[in-house]
N, C-alpha and C positions, 0 to 999 in steps of 0.2 A: 588225316587234316581238315577232312570236313565237318567233322564232328567236334573237332578244336574251337573251327570258326564260329559254329552253331553254339557252343556252348561261352565263346566270349559274347556274341550277339544278345545271348540271354543277357548273363552279366549288365551287358551295357542296358538292355530293358529295365533290368531290376535297379539299376542304379540312376537313370532317368526316372521310373516310378518314385524311386524314395524320393529325388529332389525336387519332383512335382509335389508329394505329399509333404515335404517342409515347406515349399512355397506357399500352400494352400493355408497351413496353420500359420505364416508368418501372415500371409491375408487379412487373414481369421483375428491375429491378434491385432493389428495395424488400424482394421475397423473399428475393433472394440474403444482403442486409444485414441482414434479421431474421435469417436463418440465422446470420452471420458474429457477428452480436450476441449469438447465445443460447451460441454457442460460446465466445466470451470471457468472458461471462457465468460460464459454468460453471469455466473454466479459473480466474479472479477467486476463486472462491469455493473451489476445490480449493486455490490459494496462501492464501486466508485461514486456511483448515485448517492448511497446513501450518505455518503462519507461530504459530499459535495451540499447535500441538504441539511446537513448537520451543521456544516462551517457557515453556512451562511442563516441558520438560526442562532450559532454564537455571535456572531459578527458584532451585533447591535448590546450585547452582554459585555462581553469585548470594551466597546466604545464608551459603554457607561462606566464599566472598570475605570480606563484610562481618565474619564470625566473626573470620577469621585478621586483619583490618586493626584490627580492635576488639583485640584479643590483642596484637598489637605492639605497639599505642601503650600497653597496659596495663603491658606488660614494660618500654618505654621510660620509661616514668613512673616505676614503681618503682625501675627500676636508677637512676635520676636520684635520686631520691628517698633511697633509702639510699647510692649517692656524698655527695649533701649532707650527709645525717644522719653518716655516717663523716669527712667533712670535719669537721664541727662537732667531733663528739667527739673528733679528734685534736687539734683547735685546743684546747679545753678541757680535755685532759689535758695539755698541757704545761704548764699556769700550774701 
């Protein structure tokens, strides 16, 4: 009877040892993952800063592009208007 209890205690001790080893392995993996996460967060922050810098640099170009588009539309409008007025004046002068 005492031998069986001793064997059970040895079995329990072995299982506790296995659990401790697995926990240690998990802790090592978690530590590595935390380091990887910090590295990726740092890279993400740097990339966000770069995106903001590029965006700030592109804004004047976009503004100038909008100005050119507006100017081209106004030139086209006034050219069309001048052609229309010229055509109307030619038609009226023939009478």
